[in-house]
Residue frames relative to the residue before (quaternion, step in Angstrom):
aa qw qx qy qz dx dy dz
X 1.0000 0.0000 0.0000 0.0000 0.00 0.00 0.00
X 0.3006 -0.7625 0.5537 0.1469 3.58 -0.97 1.01
X 0.3167 -0.7323 0.5573 0.2297 3.53 -0.81 0.79
X 0.5811 -0.5818 0.3773 0.4261 3.56 -1.06 0.52
X 0.3190 -0.7345 0.5690 0.1870 3.59 -1.08 0.68
X 0.1749 -0.7943 0.5765 0.0781 3.62 -0.79 1.11
X 0.2931 -0.7840 0.5082 0.2027 3.66 -0.50 0.97
X 0.0614 -0.7979 0.5989 0.0305 3.55 -1.14 0.75
X 0.1509 -0.7308 0.6449 0.1652 3.54 -1.28 0.33
X 0.1388 -0.7708 0.6162 0.0829 3.52 -1.18 0.64
X 0.3840 -0.6762 0.5661 0.2736 3.59 -1.24 0.48
X 0.0470 -0.8009 0.5967 -0.0164 3.60 -0.34 1.24
X 0.8144 -0.2111 0.1486 0.5197 3.62 -0.06 1.27
X 0.7543 -0.3716 0.2515 0.4792 3.60 0.93 0.60
X 0.6221 0.4749 -0.3065 0.5418 3.52 1.48 -0.27
X 0.3773 -0.7067 0.5545 0.2254 3.52 -1.19 0.92
X 0.2035 -0.7590 0.6123 0.0867 3.43 -0.79 1.16
X 0.0961 -0.8429 0.5288 0.0242 3.62 -0.01 1.15
X 0.0428 -0.7927 0.6070 -0.0356 3.63 -0.75 1.26
X 0.2053 0.7828 -0.5556 0.1909 3.42 0.77 1.07
X 0.7014 0.1095 -0.1642 0.6849 3.34 1.57 -0.09
X 0.6132 -0.5643 0.3513 0.4269 3.77 -0.91 0.52
X 0.2705 -0.7656 0.5712 0.1200 3.41 -1.21 0.70
X 0.3453 -0.7303 0.5407 0.2345 3.61 -1.16 0.35
X 0.1706 -0.7543 0.6273 0.0917 3.57 -1.05 0.84
X 0.2604 -0.7821 0.5566 0.1036 3.56 -0.62 1.26
X 0.3546 -0.7262 0.5577 0.1893 3.52 -1.00 0.97
X 0.0111 0.7602 -0.6491 0.0260 3.46 -1.09 1.06
X 0.0575 -0.8406 0.5384 -0.0144 3.58 -0.11 1.31
X 0.1409 -0.7826 0.6024 0.0693 3.53 -0.74 1.12
X 0.3957 0.6715 -0.4813 0.4012 3.60 0.90 1.11
X 0.4372 -0.6943 0.4960 0.2842 3.57 -1.23 0.44
X 0.7993 0.3405 -0.1277 0.4784 3.56 1.29 -0.32
X 0.2075 0.7566 -0.5806 0.2177 3.61 1.07 0.70
X 0.6281 -0.5874 0.3564 0.3654 3.57 -1.19 0.73
X 0.7318 0.3633 -0.1962 0.5423 3.62 1.10 -0.75
X 0.3597 -0.7838 0.4575 0.2168 3.57 -0.21 1.24
X 0.6148 0.5733 -0.3646 0.4005 3.60 1.01 -0.53
X 0.6887 0.5080 -0.2806 0.4347 3.63 1.24 -0.39
X 0.5448 0.6319 -0.3753 0.4037 3.50 1.35 -0.14
X 0.0221 0.7869 -0.6092 0.0962 3.56 -0.63 1.37
X 0.0026 -0.8564 0.5147 -0.0398 3.53 -0.47 1.12
X 0.6710 0.4569 -0.3036 0.4988 3.64 1.10 -0.64
X 0.6435 -0.5067 0.3899 0.4209 3.55 -1.28 0.36
X 0.6599 0.5379 -0.3067 0.4257 3.52 0.93 -0.95
X 0.6791 0.4973 -0.2815 0.4607 3.56 0.94 -0.92
X 0.6062 0.5330 -0.3279 0.4908 3.61 1.07 -0.79
X 0.7003 0.4746 -0.2847 0.4508 3.57 0.77 -0.91
X 0.6411 0.4922 -0.3336 0.4852 3.57 0.90 -0.84
X 0.6657 0.4938 -0.3440 0.4412 3.63 0.83 -0.86
X 0.6307 0.5394 -0.3451 0.4382 3.67 0.90 -0.69
X 0.6659 0.4964 -0.2799 0.4814 3.45 1.04 -1.10
X 0.6544 0.5185 -0.3237 0.4451 3.62 0.93 -0.74
X 0.6261 0.4925 -0.3708 0.4774 3.67 0.89 -0.78
X 0.6866 0.4651 -0.3391 0.4442 3.70 0.74 -0.70
X 0.6113 0.5642 -0.3294 0.4467 3.60 0.95 -0.89
X 0.7737 0.4087 -0.2007 0.4406 3.50 0.75 -1.02
X 0.6905 -0.5689 0.2381 0.3781 3.48 1.36 0.16
X 0.3888 0.7518 -0.4397 0.3005 3.47 1.43 0.18
X 0.3649 -0.7046 0.5713 0.2097 3.62 -1.03 0.84
X 0.8316 0.2020 -0.0400 0.5157 3.58 0.84 -1.00
X 0.1350 -0.7756 0.5951 0.1616 3.61 -0.83 0.59
X 0.1936 -0.7985 0.5664 0.0639 3.64 -0.55 1.24
X 0.1480 -0.8111 0.5654 0.0237 3.57 -0.36 1.42
X 0.0191 -0.8164 0.5767 -0.0242 3.69 -0.80 1.09
X 0.1183 -0.8312 0.5411 0.0491 3.59 -0.91 0.78
X 0.6924 0.3885 -0.2167 0.5681 3.43 1.52 0.22
X 0.2918 -0.7748 0.5242 0.1993 3.58 -0.29 1.17
X 0.2411 -0.7622 0.5917 0.1042 3.53 -0.95 1.08
X 0.3895 0.6825 -0.5583 0.2660 3.69 0.96 0.15
X 0.6396 -0.5218 0.3955 0.4028 3.53 -1.30 0.58
X 0.8518 0.1960 -0.1488 0.4624 3.55 -0.98 0.84
X 0.3685 0.7284 -0.4964 0.2954 3.60 1.24 0.30
X 0.5867 -0.5591 0.4642 0.3573 3.55 -1.33 0.56
X 0.4851 -0.6170 0.5334 0.3156 3.52 -1.22 0.60
X 0.1729 -0.7526 0.6266 0.1057 3.49 -1.01 0.75
X 0.5074 -0.6472 0.4905 0.2884 3.71 -0.81 1.12
X 0.5941 -0.5740 0.4256 0.3692 3.61 -1.10 0.53
X 0.6133 0.5494 -0.3203 0.4685 3.63 1.12 -0.85
X 0.7146 0.4518 -0.2762 0.4571 3.58 0.86 -0.84
X 0.6092 0.5293 -0.3290 0.4903 3.56 1.11 -0.66
X 0.6746 0.4909 -0.3068 0.4581 3.57 0.95 -0.85
X 0.6393 0.5273 -0.3100 0.4660 3.57 1.01 -0.89
X 0.6351 0.5174 -0.3199 0.4760 3.65 0.94 -0.76
X 0.7348 0.4120 -0.2739 0.4640 3.56 0.75 -0.95
X 0.5667 0.5809 -0.3860 0.4387 3.67 1.06 -0.42
X 0.6899 0.4624 -0.2646 0.4902 3.48 0.95 -0.95
X 0.6819 0.4915 -0.3213 0.4361 3.63 0.92 -0.80
X 0.6905 0.4959 -0.2909 0.4389 3.52 0.92 -0.98
X 0.5811 0.5135 -0.4096 0.4805 3.69 1.05 -0.47
X 0.6737 0.4917 -0.3307 0.4417 3.66 0.80 -0.76
X 0.6866 0.4860 -0.3083 0.4442 3.56 0.92 -0.93
X 0.6089 0.5375 -0.3638 0.4560 3.65 1.02 -0.77
X 0.6451 0.5233 -0.3233 0.4533 3.62 1.00 -0.87
X 0.7712 0.4206 -0.2180 0.4252 3.53 0.77 -1.15
X 0.7956 0.1972 -0.0342 0.5718 3.53 1.21 -0.72
X 0.0275 -0.8762 0.4811 0.0075 3.64 0.91 0.99
X 0.7462 0.4226 -0.2215 0.4643 3.65 1.01 -0.59
X 0.5824 0.6009 -0.3473 0.4232 3.58 1.33 0.01
X 0.4534 -0.6663 0.5147 0.2927 3.56 -1.01 0.81
X 0.2028 -0.7875 0.5792 0.0572 3.55 -0.89 1.13
X 0.1122 -0.7420 0.6583 0.0578 3.54 -1.00 1.08
X 0.1769 -0.7561 0.6187 0.1192 3.57 -1.19 0.64
X 0.3178 -0.7446 0.5775 0.1051 3.47 -0.98 1.29
X 0.3317 0.7061 -0.5508 0.2967 3.44 -0.32 1.48
X 0.2822 -0.7454 0.5792 0.1713 3.54 -1.14 0.66
X 0.5890 0.5824 -0.3548 0.4337 3.64 1.28 0.05
X 0.4721 -0.6991 0.4650 0.2686 3.58 -0.70 1.03
X 0.7267 0.4357 -0.2801 0.4513 3.57 0.63 -0.95
X 0.5980 0.5318 -0.3597 0.4797 3.60 1.10 -0.52
X 0.6507 0.4981 -0.3211 0.4747 3.51 0.99 -0.94
X 0.6149 0.5513 -0.3492 0.4427 3.71 0.94 -0.75
X 0.6690 0.5154 -0.2856 0.4530 3.54 0.87 -1.00
X 0.6560 0.5110 -0.3092 0.4614 3.52 0.94 -1.01
X 0.7069 0.4372 -0.3020 0.4669 3.64 0.81 -0.71
X 0.7493 0.4410 -0.2111 0.4467 3.56 0.61 -1.27
X 0.8254 0.2748 -0.1439 0.4717 3.65 0.78 -0.83
X 0.8043 0.3433 -0.1332 0.4664 3.61 1.18 -0.61
X 0.5330 -0.7111 0.3272 0.3213 3.51 1.46 0.11
X 0.3307 0.7341 -0.5259 0.2741 3.57 1.00 0.59
X 0.2783 -0.8110 0.4857 0.1703 3.59 -1.02 0.63
X 0.7659 0.1987 -0.1249 0.5986 3.58 1.25 -0.41
X 0.2179 -0.7445 0.6017 0.1904 3.57 -1.20 0.59
X 0.2043 -0.7789 0.5927 0.0158 3.55 -0.85 1.25
X 0.0276 0.8273 -0.5553 0.0802 3.70 -0.01 1.34
X 0.3552 -0.7519 0.5328 0.1568 3.42 -0.65 1.24
X 0.7010 0.5082 -0.2634 0.4253 3.65 1.11 -0.44
X 0.3514 -0.7355 0.5001 0.2922 3.62 1.27 -0.18
X 0.6752 -0.5260 0.2688 0.4418 3.51 0.99 0.92
X 0.4848 0.6818 -0.4494 0.3133 3.68 1.23 0.18
X 0.7134 0.4580 -0.2976 0.4391 3.66 0.92 -0.57
X 0.7789 0.1474 -0.1372 0.5940 3.69 1.16 -0.10
X 0.3459 -0.7822 0.4742 0.2092 3.64 -0.26 1.32
X 0.6750 0.4999 -0.3398 0.4230 3.62 1.05 -0.38
X 0.4396 0.7342 -0.4550 0.2463 3.69 1.24 -0.11
X 0.6656 0.5219 -0.3089 0.4350 3.55 0.86 -0.97
X 0.6386 0.5022 -0.2916 0.5050 3.65 0.98 -0.89
X 0.6607 0.5116 -0.3047 0.4570 3.58 0.85 -0.81
X 0.6514 0.4554 -0.3277 0.5108 3.65 0.82 -0.89
X 0.6293 0.5284 -0.3809 0.4239 3.74 0.78 -0.73
X 0.6942 0.4775 -0.2827 0.4585 3.57 0.91 -0.89
X 0.6737 0.4919 -0.3119 0.4549 3.50 1.02 -0.77
X 0.2696 -0.7946 0.4952 0.2251 3.67 1.11 -0.62
X 0.4632 0.6916 -0.4278 0.3523 3.47 1.05 0.87
X 0.5685 -0.5597 0.4367 0.4157 3.59 -1.05 0.32
X 0.1736 -0.7954 0.5801 0.0273 3.65 -1.02 0.87
X 0.2810 -0.7321 0.6067 0.1303 3.47 -0.90 1.12
X 0.1159 -0.8011 0.5872 -0.0027 3.58 -0.52 1.28
X 0.0617 -0.8407 0.5352 -0.0546 3.45 -0.48 1.36
X 0.3849 -0.6921 0.5484 0.2684 3.56 -0.98 0.78
X 0.0770 0.7305 -0.6754 0.0661 3.62 -1.22 0.90
X 0.2317 -0.7168 0.6362 0.1668 3.43 -1.29 0.68
X 0.7732 0.2363 -0.1423 0.5710 3.63 -0.51 0.96
X 0.4942 -0.5789 0.5342 0.3678 3.51 -1.31 -0.71
X 0.7242 -0.4493 0.2917 0.4342 3.61 -1.23 0.17
X 0.6891 0.5046 -0.2810 0.4378 3.47 1.23 -0.69
X 0.7949 0.3049 -0.1228 0.5100 3.56 1.25 -0.68
X 0.4189 0.7739 -0.4173 0.2269 3.58 1.29 -0.19
X 0.7843 0.3295 -0.1775 0.4947 3.55 1.02 -0.77
X 0.3503 0.7309 -0.5154 0.2784 3.64 1.17 0.39
X 0.7917 -0.1626 0.1896 0.5575 3.59 0.65 -1.15
X 0.0493 0.8319 -0.5525 0.0141 3.59 0.62 0.90
X 0.0515 -0.8210 0.5637 -0.0743 3.50 -0.89 1.13
X 0.0403 0.7899 -0.6119 0.0092 3.64 -0.92 0.68
X 0.3801 -0.6735 0.5746 0.2678 3.60 -1.08 0.57
X 0.7637 -0.0542 0.0404 0.6420 3.54 0.96 -0.88
X 0.3882 -0.7990 0.4187 0.1885 3.52 -0.06 1.45
X 0.7609 0.4286 -0.2308 0.4290 3.50 0.58 -1.22
X 0.6499 0.5083 -0.3196 0.4660 3.54 1.10 -0.71
X 0.6414 0.4991 -0.3341 0.4774 3.63 1.08 -0.70
X 0.6516 0.5066 -0.3294 0.4586 3.57 0.80 -0.82
X 0.6619 0.5001 -0.2958 0.4736 3.59 0.98 -0.85
X 0.6513 0.5112 -0.3233 0.4583 3.57 0.95 -0.79
X 0.6413 0.5146 -0.3358 0.4596 3.59 0.96 -0.84
X 0.6838 0.4927 -0.2893 0.4539 3.59 0.86 -0.99
X 0.6497 0.5212 -0.3091 0.4591 3.60 1.03 -0.95
X 0.6746 0.4861 -0.3169 0.4562 3.65 0.81 -0.64
X 0.6633 0.4806 -0.3101 0.4826 3.56 1.10 -0.87
X 0.6104 0.5220 -0.3741 0.4637 3.66 0.98 -0.74
X 0.6210 0.5463 -0.3556 0.4353 3.62 0.80 -0.91
X 0.6593 0.5336 -0.2933 0.4411 3.56 0.90 -1.17
X 0.6738 0.4907 -0.2753 0.4789 3.56 0.86 -1.03
X 0.6309 0.5392 -0.3298 0.4500 3.68 0.87 -0.79
X 0.6460 0.5574 -0.2920 0.4320 3.54 0.97 -0.99
X 0.6666 0.4962 -0.2356 0.5039 3.49 1.28 -0.87
X 0.5328 -0.6299 0.4044 0.3946 3.64 1.23 -0.29
X 0.4432 0.6734 -0.4960 0.3225 3.63 1.11 0.37
X 0.2114 -0.8368 0.4955 0.0979 3.58 -0.45 1.18
X 0.7770 0.3608 -0.1798 0.4835 3.61 1.04 -0.95
X 0.0425 0.8226 -0.5487 0.1431 3.54 -0.05 1.39
X 0.0684 -0.7646 0.6392 0.0460 3.67 -0.91 0.90
X 0.2883 -0.7654 0.5543 0.1542 3.59 -0.85 0.89
X 0.0530 -0.7422 0.6681 0.0032 3.47 -1.20 0.79
X 0.3885 -0.7659 0.4714 0.2008 3.55 -0.61 1.20
X 0.3927 -0.7889 0.4047 0.2444 3.57 1.32 -0.15
X 0.0710 0.8160 -0.5692 0.0712 3.51 0.74 1.13
X 0.8043 0.2503 -0.2386 0.4831 3.49 -1.00 1.07
X 0.6758 0.4821 -0.3114 0.4625 3.54 1.20 -0.01
X 0.7886 -0.1213 -0.0095 0.6028 3.56 0.09 1.39
X 0.6313 0.5062 -0.3613 0.4634 3.52 0.88 0.87
X 0.3971 -0.7083 0.5214 0.2623 3.64 -0.95 0.73
X 0.7077 -0.4348 0.3048 0.4661 3.49 -1.23 0.10
X 0.6367 0.5161 -0.3119 0.4806 3.64 1.04 -0.78
X 0.6218 0.5219 -0.3474 0.4693 3.60 0.86 -0.77
X 0.6762 0.5130 -0.3375 0.4070 3.62 0.75 -1.01
X 0.7077 0.4553 -0.2826 0.4605 3.59 0.92 -0.84
X 0.5915 0.5522 -0.3610 0.4635 3.57 1.17 -0.61
X 0.6610 0.4862 -0.2995 0.4868 3.55 1.05 -0.84
X 0.6046 0.5471 -0.3606 0.4530 3.61 0.85 -0.83
X 0.6767 0.5213 -0.2888 0.4323 3.61 0.76 -1.04
X 0.7144 0.4365 -0.2183 0.5014 3.56 1.21 -0.66
X 0.2821 0.8363 -0.4429 0.1577 3.58 1.34 -0.04
X 0.6693 0.5462 -0.2799 0.4187 3.44 0.93 -1.08
X 0.5627 0.6082 -0.3700 0.4201 3.63 1.16 -0.50
X 0.6026 0.5864 -0.3778 0.3876 3.65 1.02 -0.58
X 0.4851 0.6530 -0.4609 0.3547 3.62 1.18 -0.07
X 0.5037 0.6762 -0.4060 0.3525 3.48 1.27 -0.48
X 0.6235 0.5696 -0.3243 0.4263 3.58 1.18 -0.70
X 0.1831 -0.7837 0.5421 0.2416 3.55 1.16 -0.66
X 0.4993 0.5791 -0.4564 0.4550 3.61 0.79 1.12
X 0.6247 -0.5189 0.4311 0.3932 3.60 -1.23 0.37
X 0.1826 -0.7961 0.5684 0.0993 3.73 -0.86 0.68
X 0.1477 -0.7711 0.6170 0.0536 3.51 -0.90 1.14
X 0.1073 -0.7700 0.6271 0.0481 3.53 -1.03 0.89
X 0.0228 -0.7965 0.6033 -0.0320 3.52 -0.94 1.11
X 0.2138 0.7901 -0.5496 0.1670 3.52 -0.15 1.24
X 0.2646 0.8308 -0.4590 0.1705 3.57 1.35 0.13
X 0.8651 -0.1331 0.0259 0.4829 3.59 -0.60 1.20
X 0.3183 0.7797 -0.4698 0.2646 3.55 1.13 0.53
X 0.6656 -0.5398 0.3289 0.3967 3.59 -1.29 0.49
X 0.5302 0.6320 -0.4038 0.3953 3.59 1.18 -0.45
X 0.6691 0.4727 -0.2488 0.5168 3.48 1.31 -0.55
X 0.7991 0.4108 -0.1933 0.3941 3.42 0.46 -1.27
X 0.6393 0.5387 -0.2825 0.4705 3.43 1.23 -0.77
X 0.5994 0.5575 -0.3324 0.4685 3.49 1.20 -0.65
X 0.7615 0.3829 -0.1526 0.5002 3.49 1.08 -1.00
X 0.4378 -0.7185 0.4583 0.2865 3.61 1.26 0.22
X 0.5375 0.6056 -0.4024 0.4271 3.56 1.04 0.89
X 0.5258 -0.5940 0.4973 0.3514 3.57 -1.15 -0.60
X 0.6839 -0.4505 0.3534 0.4521 3.60 -1.30 0.11
X 0.6100 0.5800 -0.3201 0.4348 3.48 1.08 -0.83
X 0.7449 0.4116 -0.1879 0.4904 3.58 1.00 -0.69
X 0.5791 0.6765 -0.2938 0.3475 3.59 1.29 -0.11
X 0.3713 0.7493 -0.4880 0.2501 3.62 1.20 0.23
X 0.6634 0.5244 -0.3253 0.4233 3.57 0.84 -0.85
X 0.6760 0.4931 -0.2798 0.4708 3.45 0.91 -0.95
X 0.5564 0.5967 -0.3259 0.4777 3.58 1.23 -0.70
X 0.6841 0.4918 -0.2722 0.4648 3.46 0.82 -1.02
X 0.6077 0.5774 -0.3197 0.4417 3.56 0.92 -0.86
X 0.7245 0.4069 -0.2363 0.5036 3.51 0.72 -1.19
X 0.6312 0.5291 -0.3570 0.4407 3.61 0.86 -0.63
X 0.5944 0.5671 -0.2900 0.4909 3.51 1.17 -0.72
X 0.6380 0.5184 -0.2719 0.5003 3.57 0.99 -0.94
X 0.6899 0.4813 -0.2966 0.4521 3.51 0.82 -1.08
X 0.6234 0.5424 -0.3389 0.4498 3.62 0.97 -0.73
X 0.6418 0.5059 -0.3067 0.4880 3.53 1.05 -0.90
X 0.6956 0.4415 -0.2853 0.4897 3.64 0.98 -0.56
X 0.7002 -0.5324 0.2911 0.3762 3.66 1.05 0.09
X 0.3282 0.7642 -0.4897 0.2617 3.56 1.30 0.31
X 0.3244 -0.7876 0.5068 0.1330 3.54 -1.11 0.81
X 0.7742 0.1867 -0.0189 0.6045 3.41 1.39 -0.79
X 0.1120 -0.7792 0.6131 0.0664 3.60 -0.79 0.90
X 0.1662 -0.7839 0.5923 0.0836 3.56 -0.61 1.10
X 0.1557 0.8499 -0.4763 0.1629 3.46 -0.35 1.20
X 0.4907 -0.6172 0.5051 0.3509 3.57 -1.34 0.22
X 0.7627 0.3286 -0.1700 0.5305 3.59 1.02 -0.81
X 0.2503 -0.8361 0.4787 0.0952 3.37 0.01 1.36
X 0.6817 0.5123 -0.3274 0.4070 3.63 0.73 -0.85
X 0.6553 0.5155 -0.2996 0.4638 3.53 1.02 -0.83
X 0.6653 0.4756 -0.3100 0.4850 3.56 1.08 -0.60
X 0.6052 0.5318 -0.3574 0.4724 3.59 1.04 -0.63
X 0.6592 0.5112 -0.3131 0.4540 3.59 0.96 -0.90
X 0.5913 0.5508 -0.3436 0.4784 3.59 1.10 -0.82
X 0.6583 0.4896 -0.3199 0.4740 3.68 0.78 -1.05
X 0.6625 0.5043 -0.3497 0.4294 3.77 0.81 -0.81
X 0.6884 0.5088 -0.2764 0.4368 3.53 0.92 -1.02
X 0.6503 0.5059 -0.2940 0.4845 3.56 1.07 -0.85
X 0.6221 0.5601 -0.3192 0.4443 3.49 1.08 -0.74
X 0.6554 0.4888 -0.2976 0.4929 3.50 1.10 -0.88
X 0.6311 0.5298 -0.3339 0.4579 3.60 0.96 -0.67
X 0.6646 0.5191 -0.3020 0.4446 3.51 0.97 -1.02
X 0.6359 0.5469 -0.3231 0.4382 3.58 0.98 -0.83
X 0.7108 0.4446 -0.2679 0.4748 3.49 1.00 -0.72
X 0.6248 0.5471 -0.3446 0.4377 3.54 1.15 -0.55
X 0.6527 0.5059 -0.3143 0.4682 3.53 1.27 -0.49
X 0.6483 0.4864 -0.3707 0.4535 3.69 1.01 -0.02
């Protein structure tokens, strides 16, 4: 069964992000230790090629990250994260000047630099503002869309022993409180991310995925990021490198439940899923 799809538009740094149909966010990691080796891009040539690939395959947003959030990843000092992002954003803006750029950071000052100095349009914060108390005020001052993600714990601790008494209720409560805080500061463009894999067991991830349609209650755009994650490859006794098919299955389910943004490594496959689900939705409405 397909849930109703609600179209949204966001102001991304003066650019209109039209989500009358779902859009695809392509991942560009400028880290040496992201969980999926195929996503690591560090040389100028690799970063440039990846930016061009995302655009060529139909990506609407390029999400640039310089701090691996995989469980147990090494800490990256703010100065190093900022230096990586500065270099990458300069290349991405040159190679894909008409593409909306998101920056994946939980640090307010890094976010500020990325928007004010290096041209990023969206802040994608895996911590929901929990790891830097200045993040919400910074986003409000910048006036950019903000991806609000649910997490339990920190990237270093989130998978040690995640526990919930009532998973969906607790995730919704967290997001509701954070949305209220952002609204009080004047932030208008908020995107919700349930945070698959961030402080959640295998069972938690699938319970939350099954309840994805309930997020429509927030009346906000919904981002889903499950690309090649352990909830797929561990279930299938495989590896991140072998998890594309499983990723496409879950992305398709997410689209059927009303997802607006798919954050992925494999842009072409996600764009095809969007087109196919769009054709199905059009016929279901007749």
